FIKE-636652 format. One record per residue: x, y, z of N, C-alpha, C in turn. Coordinates in steps of 0.2 Angstrom, whole numbers, padded with zeros to 4 digits, always signed. Example, Ala and Ser with C-alpha at 12.3 -4.5 7.8 and 13.67 -1.06 7.14 Angstrom:
BEGIN
+0066-0028+0039+0062-0022+0039+0066-0016+0039 +0064-0011+0035+0068-0005+0036+0064+0000+0039 
This chain:
BEGIN
-0010-0626-0017-0010-0620-0015-0015-0613-0020 -0015-0612-0018-0023-0606-0023-0018-0599-0021 -0019-0596-0028-0021-0588-0027-0022-0585-0019 -0017-0580-0018-0021-0577-0013-0020-0582-0005 -0016-0587-0006-0016-0590+0001-0013-0587+0007 -0013-0588+0012-0008-0585+0018-0004-0591+0016 -0002-0596+0012+0005-0603+0015+0009-0600+0010 +0015-0601+0012+0022-0599+0010+0020-0603+0005 +0025-0603-0005+0025-0608-0009+0029-0615-0005 +0030-0619-0008+0036-0625-0008+0041-0621-0012 +0047-0621-0011+0053-0620-0015+0057-0628-0014 +0056-0631-0020+0060-0636-0022+0070-0635-0024 +0071-0640-0021+0077-0640-0024+0077-0639-0029 +0084-0637-0032+0085-0636-0038+0092-0642-0040 +0092-0642-0047+0096-0648-0046+0104-0646-0049 +0105-0642-0045+0110-0641-0045+0119-0644-0049 +0117-0650-0049+0123-0657-0051+0122-0661-0055 +0116-0660-0057+0116-0661-0062+0121-0658-0070 +0122-0662-0075+0125-0658-0081+0122-0652-0085 +0115-0654-0084+0109-0649-0088+0110-0640-0085 +0113-0643-0081+0110-0637-0073+0118-0631-0076 +0119-0635-0081+0123-0628-0081+0130-0628-0089 +0124-0634-0092+0123-0633-0101+0120-0628-0105 +0124-0623-0107+0120-0615-0110+0114-0616-0114 +0113-0619-0116+0107-0622-0121+0102-0625-0117 +0102-0628-0114+0095-0629-0109+0095-0622-0103 +0101-0619-0101+0096-0613-0099+0094-0609-0102 +0097-0605-0107+0093-0602-0115+0086-0606-0115 +0083-0613-0114+0080-0615-0112+0075-0614-0109 +0076-0614-0105+0071-0614-0098+0071-0605-0095 +0076-0601-0096+0076-0593-0095+0070-0590-0101 +0070-0596-0108+0064-0593-0112+0057-0594-0111 +0057-0601-0107+0051-0602-0104+0049-0598-0097 +0053-0597-0094+0052-0593-0089+0049-0587-0092 +0052-0580-0094+0051-0575-0097+0047-0575-0102 +0044-0581-0103+0037-0578-0108+0036-0577-0102 +0031-0583-0099+0027-0582-0094+0028-0575-0089 +0035-0571-0088+0035-0566-0085+0031-0560-0088 +0033-0563-0096+0031-0555-0099+0024-0555-0103 +0019-0562-0100+0013-0561-0102+0008-0558-0093 +0013-0559-0087+0008-0557-0082+0009-0549-0081 +0017-0551-0080+0020-0543-0077+0018-0541-0070 +0015-0543-0066+0016-0543-0060+0021-0541-0055 +0024-0543-0057+0031-0544-0052+0035-0536-0057 +0034-0531-0060+0036-0526-0065+0039-0521-0056 +0037-0521-0052+0038-0517-0047+0041-0521-0040 +0045-0526-0041+0048-0527-0033+0056-0528-0034 +0060-0529-0041+0066-0525-0040+0067-0524-0048 +0073-0521-0050+0075-0519-0057+0076-0525-0063 +0077-0532-0059+0076-0537-0067+0072-0537-0071 +0062-0534-0069+0056-0534-0072+0058-0529-0077 +0058-0523-0075+0057-0516-0081+0064-0522-0085 +0068-0524-0084+0076-0524-0089+0071-0529-0092 +0067-0537-0091+0065-0540-0095+0060-0537-0099 +0058-0532-0096+0050-0531-0099+0052-0525-0103 +0058-0520-0103+0060-0517-0109+0066-0521-0115 +0068-0526-0112+0071-0529-0120+0066-0531-0123 +0061-0535-0119+0055-0539-0124+0049-0534-0131 +0051-0525-0126+0044-0521-0127+0049-0519-0134 +0055-0519-0132+0059-0513-0138+0062-0520-0144 +0061-0528-0145+0063-0532-0147+0058-0530-0155 +0059-0533-0157+0057-0531-0167+0048-0533-0165 +0047-0539-0161+0041-0540-0164+0039-0539-0157 +0041-0536-0152+0041-0534-0145+0038-0541-0141 +0039-0548-0143+0035-0555-0141+0045-0556-0139 +0045-0561-0136+0051-0561-0133+0054-0569-0138 +0050-0570-0145+0054-0574-0147+0058-0568-0153 +0057-0566-0151+0064-0560-0157+0068-0556-0153 +0070-0560-0147+0076-0556-0142+0081-0559-0141 +0085-0557-0141+0093-0561-0143+0094-0562-0135 +0095-0569-0134+0096-0572-0129+0102-0566-0126 +0108-0564-0126+0113-0559-0124+0111-0555-0120 +0105-0553-0121+0099-0550-0117+0099-0550-0109 +0097-0559-0108+0098-0564-0102+0104-0561-0097 +0109-0559-0097+0113-0559-0092+0110-0550-0087 +0108-0547-0093+0109-0538-0091+0104-0540-0086 +0096-0545-0088+0092-0545-0082+0094-0548-0077 +0097-0555-0076+0098-0561-0074+0106-0556-0068 +0107-0551-0068+0110-0547-0067+0107-0545-0060 +0103-0540-0062+0099-0536-0061+0094-0542-0051 +0094-0547-0053+0090-0551-0047+0095-0553-0042 +0094-0551-0036+0096-0548-0029+0096-0555-0026 +0092-0562-0029+0090-0569-0026+0084-0566-0018 +0079-0562-0017+0077-0559-0014+0071-0565-0013 +0071-0566-0017+0064-0571-0019+0057-0568-0016 +0057-0563-0019+0050-0557-0016+0046-0561-0022 +0047-0561-0027+0040-0563-0032+0041-0570-0034 +0044-0574-0029+0042-0581-0029+0036-0582-0021 +0037-0577-0020+0033-0579-0012+0030-0575-0014 +0027-0569-0018+0022-0564-0017+0019-0563-0020 +0020-0565-0028+0018-0562-0033+0015-0565-0041 +0020-0570-0037+0019-0573-0044+0016-0580-0045 +0008-0582-0048+0004-0582-0050+0004-0589-0053 +0011-0590-0055+0014-0599-0059+0020-0602-0054 +0020-0599-0049+0023-0604-0046+0021-0612-0046 +0024-0618-0045+0022-0622-0047+0020-0625-0039 +0016-0629-0037+0013-0631-0029+0019-0635-0028 
């Protein structure tokens, strides 16, 4: 699937039964990986309140980059996500094929 395609992206099953799924350290690594991609692109800024919260959190950090953001702020970002999938379905150019 290429960007601009009319095909819907495929949602791959999440391995929620694996131990790593509930491991706080693994979650932090994955959130940082995803948030760094979002921070670099920002196409999703107007979809829901999670993205402005994320970008405000990063922009107000010491370096203006994710590396200086305390993970405690991630909950505030995640709490704004309504799981609508608009970012996944319409905007994100980084959705895996």
